[in-house]
C-alpha angles and dihedrals in degrees: 000000000000130000130179127213106178087236089289112141095215093049089046091054092049092048091050093050091049091053093045090051086060089058098245114178095230147342134240111203118202095175101066115158127189088239095042116132096192098081090051091051091049091051091050091051093046094240114161108240145147133202123227138216091344132046140207089210093246112059122068106280140184110200143147117257094261096181091055090047093052090047093051092050097051094037088056092053091047091050089054088059101262121144101161100069129161123206121203112188134181123258115315091235090072124084090217092061092045093049096046092048090050090052092048091050090050090055091048093049092047090055094043093245128140112200117216115263092233090057095059106079134171109211137157122277097251133099092248090053089053091050091053090048090048091053090051097051101033104045092091124084133241107324089017092069132069118244093214139028132204109200120197092228137006093256090058089047091053090053093049090047090053089051090050090055089052089057093045094249116151112230112224092019110047095018132032122208140197119185131184136242095027095239118199091258094058099080091041099059119111086256104030111236122238107227144171109250118216119197096239095173090056091048091050093048092049091050091054090049091051090054097044096041106030115184130214092245125061109260124200110181120194126202118209117246125218129213113233109196117206141153097316093066096100122152118241114289089247107023112220097012093110110067120212115256123227110280118258135154117290115256117206125210125200127231115191088342114109100162116113117259113258103195130064091244089065102034091105094046120144126216129218112234 
């Protein structure tokens, strides 16, 4: 049985109770938030459950290694010669956004690059959220724009790409992209989108195993992501023209995300008004 909640905690709770009233043997939750109370309640009641593809760090979880994925994406752009790189993540109440930002920041620090504060945005996971983020980071000119974007999922990337078209920026020539999740549409775009592929079938199978064969110890299993380079892997328009800045900690700004950060990596986050 399947129920949807729209990522709303109250609807999620009601859906879970409805399923439990039907005597299901366990639950797989695909809406986990860092501030979600439902996993804690399920643990207290002894209900078999697993979280996908996010985790609260406590309940059994089957996830992709988001930090590795974020690192691979930004490291790829750096290896292409980019230094002015924007990162648009999902909401800061999701472990996936926190992990991917942490990986991106690790790649920046490793290369001695400090991204601009205004180019580190927390948005929603939808196309419209990506478009709004794209407007925010691409409205400048020349040195005021990034030469590459890492988007936390392919929907965000599609939104930023749409915004780039609005500003007359050529994707794959003036602006490089890496998305995340490698959705079926990504290789079929007019300029095929480079993306981080997550083994979703493996994650789903592991989640079922965690529900059917729960262990005594908390188990958080991570599947390894893979970078799939495609047509949006262009080098900077003028390679070497953008000098690296002195390395400093990443600072993360919110876009349409007003919930407080819930992980040390985001404690110093800024919010757009």
